[in-house]
N, C-alpha and C positions, 0 to 999 in steps of 0.2 A: 216120466219124461213124456212130453206131448207127442202125439202122433200126427204127422203132417201128410195130408193127401193132396198131392199136386194136381190130380185129375179134377177132384171136386173143389179144390182150393179151400179146404177146411183144416183147421187145427183142432184135434180132439184132446181134451184135458180131463183128467180123472181127479175127482174130489171124494175123499172117504170121510164119512161121519163115524167118529170113534167115541167110545165111552162105555161105562159099565152097563150091564144088563138093565133094561127097563128105564133107562135115563131119558128116552124120548127121541132116539135116532130115527126109528121107524115113523113116528108121528111127524117129524120134520119132513122126511121124504114124501110121505103120503100127502101132506098139505101142499107142498110145492107141486107135485105131479098133478094133483086134482085141480089146481088153479092156474096152470100154465095155459096159454092160448091154444086153441085147437090146432093140431098139426105141428106144434112145436116140440112136443114130447113124445118119445118112443114108449112102447109098452113097458109097464113095470113088471119086472121079473122077480119073483120071490122064491128063495130057496129056504124052505122051512127046516128048522131043527127042533129038537124036543123042547127047548126052553127059549129060543129066540129065533130071529130071522135075519137072513142076508138079503137085502133088497138092492135092485139096480134099475136105473133107467137113464137114458141120455136125452138131451134137449138142445135146441138151438135158441139161445137167448135173443130177445128182441131189442135189448137196450144196452148191451155191453160193447158194441162196436166190433171193429175188425183189427187184425194185426197184420201189417204189411200186405193188405188187400186179401187176406185170408179170413173167411168166416170162422167163428169159434163155436165148437160144439163141446158141451160138458157132459161127462158121465158122472152120476152121483151114486155112490155105494154106501151101504151101512155094513157094519161088522157085528157078529154076535158078541155080546159083552161078557158072557160067563167065562171064567178062567180056563175051563177045560176046552174051549174052542180056540186056543192060542194058535194052532196051526192054520185054522181057517182065517183068522185075523191077519196072520202073516201073509197068506196068499192074497187076500183082498187088498192089502196095503201095498203090495208090490206094484211099482210103476205109478204110484200116486203123485200128483202134481200139487196137491193141497190137502189139508186136513181141517175138519171141523170137530173140535172136541166138545161133546155134549155132556155136561155135568148135571147130575141130579142135585138140586139145591137143598134138599132136605138135610138137616144137620146130621141125622143118623147115618147118612150115606157118605160122609166125608172120607172115611177110610177106603171105601170101594172106589170113590172118585180118584183118590190119590194113587191107589194100586193100578187103576186103569191108565192114568196119565203116565205113570212110570213104565207100564207095559208098552204104551205107544212109543215112548222114546227108545225102549229096548228093541222093539220090532223094527223101527226105522233103522236103527244101528245094524241090525242083521242084514238089511238090504244095502248097507254101505252109505246110508244117508245121514248126514249130520242133522240132528233134529233142530238145531238152531237156525238152519237155513231153509227148513220146510215152511212154505206159506201156511199159516195156521190162524184160525178164528176160534174163539172160546165162547161157548153159549152156556149161560146159567139157566137151566130149564126148570120148569115147575114153579116159577115165581108167583103163580096164581094161588098157591096153597096158603093156608093160614100162616101169618108171619111168625108165630111162635114155633113153627116146625122148621123154619128155613134159616139158612145162612144168607146174609145179605150179599148183594153183588160185590160190595166193597170187601167183605170178608173172603169171598171166593177168589176175588182178584188177587188179594194178598197171598193166598195159598198157591195159586196156579199161574198167575200171569206175570212171571218174572221177565218175559220178553217184551212186554208192552204191546201185545198183540191186540187186534180188534176184539171187543167182547160185547156180548148182548145179554141182557136179562130177558128171558123168554117164557112163553107159555105155548109149547108146540101144539098141544091139542086145540087151543084157541087161535093159533096162528100168529100170536104176538111175537114180532121180531124174527119170524121164520125166514121170510124172504130177505130181510135185511142181513141175516146171518149168511145166507147162501150168496147173496150179491157181493158181500164183503170178501168171501172166500174166492169167488170167481175173479174179482178185481185184483186181489193179491196175486193170483196165478197169472193173469194177463200182464200185470206189471212186471212180473219176473221174466216172462217170455219176451216182452217188448224191450227189456233192458239188456238182452244179450242173446236170446235164443230164438228170435224171430226168423222164419225162413226167408230165403231170397225170393223177391217178387217175380 
């Protein structure tokens, strides 16, 4: 649920990057953070675990507008992908206003992607959130690898995108469609707020 600060006239929204371990969640956040205009992004905080990381930073976008005369601030989080970090994922997902699901496009990773996608829906349900109502963007990462190793975006869409959510074929390390993914998630969140949850001016 967005946090509204009537003193600073800001709405803070939380977007969580979800997906299996090593799918590219961290690469997404690092690329966005490193290329935001000076003064627009807060410090990146990294909570290291043995096999993965939880990252966080917040930023004021320059091109996404305002809602009811309130500026919008976004907090971006990643979750650790390994199955034994379920409690951490549940905690990070709490209060999320939108989700980016980052899938590893390699064909051999399909089962891990499916398990993580199912886990996302289960974790949302534990917070009392209907997954069908959560603003979500799907990213098919690692599309820069040799084609013979990969599922095509069309194949991945058929497996995961039963909601018709925005989707992007990406190369997070190279920055391909990283900002586009993030902007689409922010836009979905803002659209939802503007449609009924905007604060009084």
